Residue, then its C-alpha position, 0 to 999 in steps of 0.5 A: x632623927x630620934x634613933x639611939x644611938x644616932x646614925x653616924x651621918x648626924x655627927x657633923x654637917x659634913x657627914x650629913x651633907x655627904x649622906x643627903x647628897x648621896x640619897x638625893x643623887x640616888x633618887x634622881x637617877x632612879x627616875x631621871x625622866x620624872x620631871x617632878x622628881x628632879x625638881x624635888x631633889x633640886x629643891x631639897x638640895x637648895x635647902x641643904x645648901x642654905x642650911x649648911x651656910x655657917x652663921x657667925x662661924x658656927x657649924x650648922x645645926x644638923x638636926x635642925x637642918x634635917x628637920x627643915x629637909x623633912x618639912x620641905x619634903x612634906x611640902x613637896x609631897x603635898x604640892x604634888x598630891x594637889x597637882x595630881x588631884x587637879x590634873x585628874x579632876x580635869x582629865x576626868x571632866x574632859x573624858x566625860x565631856x568627850x563621851x557625852x559629846x559622842x552620845x554616851x552617858x558618861x557613866x560607868x566608864x572603863x578607863x585604862x592608863x597607858x604609861x611607862x610607870x605601869x601599875x604605879x598609875x593605879x597603885x594604892x597611893x596613886x588611887x588616893x592621890x595620884x594621876x588616876x585618883x578621880x577616875x576611880x569611883x571608889x576614891x571619891x566619886x570619879x568617872x570610872x567603875x573600872x580602872x586598869x593600866x598598861x605598862x609601856x616600860x622596858x622589859x628585862x630578861 
């Protein structure tokens, strides 16, 4: 928003809407099965639509709308991180309980995720905030000393 000269899509509300709608559509089609991504793009679309409503016959303030979209995207991100942390904590607790119920100590576990996102589940971002986070001991006292992943996604070529 602070670039000089400003991008063409900040010149009018119509240009801004076309640009953002295209970006949101592209994001959604990148992972159409990712439910949270669909929810996030629809949520941002609602913010965009509400911000484009003219008030007193004046065109929307594009920079204010852009700032509102950034704020909403940051809220979506924070909520997603919070849900991932909770889900991982519950999963880690469940796993330790199962191991202990079977006579194990529940310490020094080795965990492998099997997911169509492959290494995303154990990426740098995921290791700090994602689904694998509390499983990794090095990331805040999780349950696993070793964390790996197996990709079930399609292979091309």
